[in-house]
NUGUMI-232192 format. One record per residue: residue in one letter; x, y, z of N, C-alpha, C in turn; residue number from 0. Coordinates in steps of 0.1 Angstrom, whole numbers, m for minus. Layout:
REM residues N
[node A [X Y Z] [X Y Z] [X Y Z] NUM]
...
END
This chain:
REM residues 90
[node M [m39 m209 m82] [m50 m202 m76] [m46 m199 m61] 0]
[node A [m37 m207 m55] [m33 m205 m41] [m27 m191 m39] 1]
[node K [m20 m186 m49] [m13 m173 m48] [m24 m162 m47] 2]
[node K [m34 m163 m55] [m45 m154 m55] [m52 m153 m42] 3]
[node T [m54 m164 m36] [m60 m165 m22] [m51 m158 m12] 4]
[node K [m38 m161 m13] [m29 m155 m4] [m29 m139 m5] 5]
[node I [m30 m134 m17] [m30 m120 m19] [m43 m114 m13] 6]
[node V [m54 m120 m16] [m67 m115 m11] [m67 m115 5] 7]
[node T [m61 m126 11] [m61 m127 25] [m52 m116 31] 8]
[node K [m40 m113 24] [m31 m103 29] [m38 m89 28] 9]
[node K [m45 m87 17] [m52 m74 15] [m62 m72 26] 10]
[node A [m70 m83 29] [m80 m82 39] [m74 m79 53] 11]
[node E [m63 m84 56] [m56 m82 69] [m52 m67 69] 12]
[node I [m47 m62 59] [m43 m47 58] [m55 m38 60] 13]
[node I [m66 m42 53] [m78 m33 54] [m83 m34 68] 14]
[node S [m83 m45 75] [m89 m46 88] [m80 m39 98] 15]
[node K [m67 m38 95] [m58 m31 104] [m59 m16 104] 16]
[node Y [m61 m10 92] [m61 4 90] [m75 11 88] 17]
[node R [m86 3 88] [m99 9 86] [m103 17 98] 18]
[node Q [m111 27 95] [m116 37 105] [m129 32 111] 19]
[node H [m137 25 104] [m150 19 109] [m153 7 101] 20]
[node E [m163 0 105] [m167 m13 98] [m171 m10 84] 21]
[node G [m165 m18 75] [m168 m16 61] [m160 m6 53] 22]
[node D [m150 0 60] [m142 10 55] [m131 4 46] 23]
[node T [m132 7 33] [m121 2 24] [m115 13 15] 24]
[node G [m120 26 17] [m116 36 9] [m109 48 16] 25]
[node S [m107 47 29] [m101 59 36] [m86 59 32] 26]
[node P [m80 71 33] [m66 73 29] [m57 63 36] 27]
[node Q [m59 60 49] [m51 51 57] [m51 37 51] 28]
[node V [m63 33 47] [m65 19 41] [m58 19 27] 29]
[node Q [m60 30 19] [m54 30 6] [m39 30 7] 30]
[node I [m33 38 16] [m18 38 18] [m13 24 22] 31]
[node G [m20 18 31] [m16 4 36] [m17 m6 25] 32]
[node V [m27 m6 17] [m28 m15 6] [m18 m13 m5] 33]
[node L [m15 0 m8] [m5 3 m18] [9 m1 m13] 34]
[node T [11 1 0] [24 m3 5] [26 m18 4] 35]
[node G [16 m26 7] [16 m40 5] [20 m44 m9] 36]
[node R [13 m38 m19] [15 m41 m33] [30 m37 m37] 37]
[node I [34 m25 m32] [48 m20 m35] [58 m31 m30] 38]
[node N [56 m35 m18] [65 m45 m12] [66 m58 m20] 39]
[node D [54 m62 m25] [53 m74 m34] [61 m72 m47] 40]
[node V [59 m61 m53] [66 m58 m66] [81 m57 m63] 41]
[node V [85 m51 m52] [100 m50 m49] [106 m64 m48] 42]
[node E [99 m73 m41] [104 m87 m40] [105 m93 m54] 43]
[node H [95 m91 m62] [95 m96 m76] [107 m91 m83] 44]
[node L [110 m78 m82] [121 m72 m89] [135 m77 m84] 45]
[node K [135 m81 m72] [148 m86 m67] [152 m99 m75] 46]
[node A [142 m107 m78] [144 m119 m85] [145 m117 m100] 47]
[node H [137 m107 m105] [136 m105 m120] [141 m90 m123] 48]
[node R [154 m88 m123] [159 m75 m124] [156 m68 m137] 49]
[node K [154 m75 m147] [152 m69 m161] [138 m67 m164] 50]
[node D [128 m69 m155] [114 m68 m158] [110 m53 m157] 51]
[node E [112 m46 m169] [109 m32 m169] [95 m28 m168] 52]
[node S [85 m37 m172] [71 m34 m170] [68 m34 m155] 53]
[node A [73 m43 m148] [71 m43 m133] [77 m31 m127] 54]
[node R [89 m27 m132] [95 m15 m126] [87 m2 m129] 55]
[node R [81 m2 m140] [72 10 m143] [59 9 m135] 56]
[node G [54 m3 m133] [42 m4 m124] [46 0 m110] 57]
[node L [58 m3 m105] [62 0 m92] [63 16 m91] 58]
[node L [68 22 m101] [69 37 m100] [55 43 m100] 59]
[node K [46 37 m107] [32 42 m107] [26 41 m93] 60]
[node L [28 29 m87] [23 26 m73] [29 36 m63] 61]
[node V [42 38 m64] [49 48 m55] [43 62 m56] 62]
[node G [41 66 m69] [35 79 m71] [21 80 m65] 63]
[node Q [13 70 m67] [0 70 m62] [0 70 m47] 64]
[node R [8 63 m40] [9 63 m26] [14 77 m21] 65]
[node R [23 83 m28] [28 96 m25] [17 107 m25] 66]
[node R [8 105 m35] [m4 115 m36] [m13 112 m24] 67]
[node W [m16 100 m20] [m24 97 m9] [m18 103 4] 68]
[node V [m5 101 6] [2 106 18] [1 122 18] 69]
[node R [3 128 7] [2 143 6] [m12 147 10] 70]
[node Y [m23 140 5] [m36 144 8] [m39 142 23] 71]
[node L [m34 131 29] [m36 128 43] [m29 139 51] 72]
[node E [m17 143 47] [m10 154 54] [m18 167 55] 73]
[node E [m25 170 44] [m34 182 44] [m46 180 53] 74]
[node T [m52 168 54] [m64 167 61] [m62 162 76] 75]
[node E [m53 153 78] [m51 147 91] [m36 145 94] 76]
[node P [m28 156 98] [m14 155 100] [m10 144 110] 77]
[node E [m18 142 121] [m14 133 131] [m15 118 125] 78]
[node A [m24 116 117] [m26 103 111] [m14 99 102] 79]
[node V [m8 109 95] [3 106 87] [15 102 95] 80]
[node K [17 108 106] [29 104 115] [27 90 120] 81]
[node K [15 86 123] [12 73 128] [14 62 117] 82]
[node I [8 65 106] [9 55 95] [23 54 89] 83]
[node R [31 65 89] [45 64 84] [53 56 94] 84]
[node A [51 57 107] [58 49 117] [54 34 116] 85]
[node E [42 31 114] [37 17 113] [42 11 100] 86]
[node L [42 18 89] [45 12 76] [60 14 72] 87]
[node D [67 22 80] [81 25 78] [83 31 64] 88]
[node I [76 42 61] [77 49 48] [81 63 51] 89]
END
C-alpha cells in the first residue's frame, strides 16, 4: 500500500506544479506532466525487467498519448510548449 501512496503523492505534486488555476487537473500542461511522470516510472521498470513486453506496449501508448497532447498544445499555446519541454526535458 505504501507504493500506491507514493504514486498518488507524486501525481499531486506534478498537478500542483503545472496547474493553471486552483482545481485544474485537466489542462494540457497538467496532462503532459502526469504522462511524463508515468513514462519515467515505466522506463525505470523496464530497466529492471527487460522482457516485460506488456509494459513496453503500455509505454508506447503513453508516449503516443503525450505526443498528441504536445501537438494540441503547440496549436493552441506555442509559448507554453517551449516552457514545458524545457522543464520536463522532452
